[in-house]
C-alpha positions in Angstrom: 4.9 71.4 -40.9 7.9 71.3 -43.2 9.2 68.2 -41.4 5.9 66.5 -42.2 6.1 67.3 -45.9 9.7 66.1 -46.0 8.7 62.8 -44.4 5.8 62.3 -46.8 8.0 63.1 -49.8 10.6 60.6 -48.4 7.7 58.0 -48.1 6.5 58.6 -51.7 10.1 58.5 -53.1 10.7 55.2 -51.2 7.5 53.7 -52.7 8.5 54.8 -56.1 12.0 53.2 -55.8 10.6 49.9 -54.4 7.7 49.4 -56.8 8.5 49.0 -60.4 5.0 49.9 -61.4 5.3 53.4 -60.0 6.2 55.5 -63.0 7.0 58.7 -61.0 6.4 60.3 -57.6 3.1 61.9 -58.8 1.9 58.4 -59.6 2.5 57.4 -56.0 1.1 60.6 -54.5 -2.2 60.4 -56.4 -2.8 56.6 -56.9 -1.2 54.6 -54.0 -3.5 53.7 -51.1 -0.3 52.7 -49.1 0.8 56.3 -49.3 -2.6 57.7 -48.6 -2.9 55.7 -45.4 0.4 57.1 -44.2 -0.9 60.6 -44.6 -4.1 59.7 -42.6 -2.1 57.9 -40.0 0.2 60.8 -39.3 -2.9 63.1 -38.8 -4.6 60.6 -36.6 -1.4 59.9 -34.6 -1.0 63.6 -34.0 -4.5 63.8 -32.4 -3.9 60.5 -30.5 -0.7 61.9 -29.0 -2.6 65.0 -27.9 -5.3 62.9 -26.3 -8.0 63.8 -28.8 -8.9 60.1 -29.1 -12.3 60.6 -30.7 -10.9 62.7 -33.6 -7.9 60.3 -33.9 -10.2 57.3 -34.3 -12.5 59.2 -36.7 -9.6 60.0 -38.9 -8.5 56.4 -38.9 -12.0 55.1 -39.7 -12.3 57.5 -42.6 -8.9 56.3 -43.8 -10.1 52.7 -43.4 -13.2 53.4 -45.5 -11.1 55.0 -48.3 -8.1 52.7 -48.4 -9.2 49.3 -47.0 -6.3 49.5 -44.5 -6.9 49.8 -40.8 -4.1 51.4 -38.7 -5.0 52.4 -35.1 -3.9 56.0 -34.5 -1.9 54.8 -31.5 0.5 52.6 -33.6 4.0 54.0 -33.9 5.3 53.8 -37.5 8.9 54.5 -38.5 10.2 56.1 -41.6 9.8 54.8 -45.2 7.1 52.2 -44.6 6.1 50.6 -47.9 2.6 49.1 -47.9 2.1 47.3 -51.2 -1.4 46.2 -52.2 -2.6 47.2 -48.8 -6.2 45.9 -48.8 -7.1 44.1 -45.6 -4.1 45.2 -43.5 -4.8 45.6 -39.7 -2.3 47.2 -37.4 -3.2 47.4 -33.7 -2.9 50.2 -31.2 0.4 49.2 -29.4 2.2 48.1 -32.5 5.6 49.7 -33.3 7.1 49.4 -36.8 10.7 50.3 -37.4 12.2 52.1 -40.4 12.3 50.7 -44.0 9.7 48.0 -43.5 7.5 46.5 -46.2 4.0 45.1 -45.5 1.9 43.3 -48.1 -1.9 42.8 -48.3 -3.9 40.9 -45.8 -1.4 41.2 -42.9 -2.5 41.5 -39.3 -0.2 43.0 -36.7 -2.6 42.3 -33.8 -3.2 40.9 -30.4 -4.2 37.5 -29.0 -6.8 38.8 -26.6 -4.8 37.6 -23.6 -2.8 40.8 -22.8 -4.0 44.0 -21.3 -1.5 46.9 -21.9 1.1 46.1 -24.6 -0.9 43.8 -26.9 0.6 44.1 -30.3 4.0 43.3 -31.9 7.1 45.4 -32.3 8.8 45.1 -35.8 12.5 46.0 -36.1 14.0 47.8 -39.0 14.0 46.4 -42.6 11.3 43.8 -41.9 9.2 42.4 -44.7 5.8 40.9 -43.9 4.4 38.7 -46.7 0.8 38.5 -47.8 -1.7 37.2 -45.3 0.8 36.8 -42.4 -0.4 37.1 -38.9 2.0 38.5 -36.3 0.2 38.3 -32.9 0.8 39.4 -29.4 3.3 41.6 -27.6 6.3 40.0 -29.3 9.5 41.4 -30.8 10.5 40.8 -34.5 14.2 41.5 -35.0 15.9 43.6 -37.7 16.2 42.3 -41.3 13.5 39.6 -40.8 11.4 38.3 -43.6 8.0 36.8 -42.7 6.6 34.6 -45.4 3.1 34.6 -46.8 0.5 33.3 -44.5 3.0 32.6 -41.6 1.6 32.8 -38.1 4.1 34.3 -35.7 3.4 34.4 -32.0 6.9 34.2 -30.5 9.9 36.6 -30.6 12.1 36.4 -33.6 15.8 37.1 -33.7 17.5 39.3 -36.3 18.4 38.2 -39.8 16.0 35.2 -40.2 13.2 34.2 -42.5 10.1 33.0 -40.8 7.6 30.7 -42.6 4.7 28.4 -41.8 2.0 27.6 -39.3 3.3 27.6 -36.6 6.3 29.6 -37.7 9.6 28.0 -38.6 12.9 29.9 -38.8 15.0 29.5 -41.9 18.6 30.6 -41.6 20.7 30.7 -44.7 24.1 29.1 -43.7 25.7 29.1 -47.2 24.6 29.5 -50.8 23.3 25.9 -51.0 22.2 25.0 -47.5 19.1 26.2 -45.7 18.4 24.9 -42.1 14.8 24.9 -40.9 14.1 24.9 -37.1 10.6 24.1 -35.9 9.7 26.3 -33.0 
């Protein structure tokens, strides 16, 4: 139980540090839907891991109603996730999210409808997913990746790249003045 409170405190402190609007940690704890959904998800995920699927889904549906963010209780979320302006976020059952990730509003980490078991993406550590982006299917997103607003990503992405567009294009920063765009 103490571990849970330490993790939640760490999440709240992380949000306070990343969001200039957050005046103090109490501001985050009481007013941030991105923090509230992490509390609900941890409760729902506990029941999911203990095969109490109905209770787990009930908790996630209550959380969805209260926050506007839908996270399946089976999703695995790392430490210090920052959900900013979370309305409309959908995170599927087999999604995994690494540590220190940031997700903005309208993001879908979902499936394509073609896969049976592993259906949703895996995000590495320190991934930023911009507003309205769709990351679909059982793909792997590398560490330190930035996914631009409204990008559609359906293929694996290597570490340390910025992904933009529909379909996605990788942008690698080669030097301070040159950006190379590869159409995938």
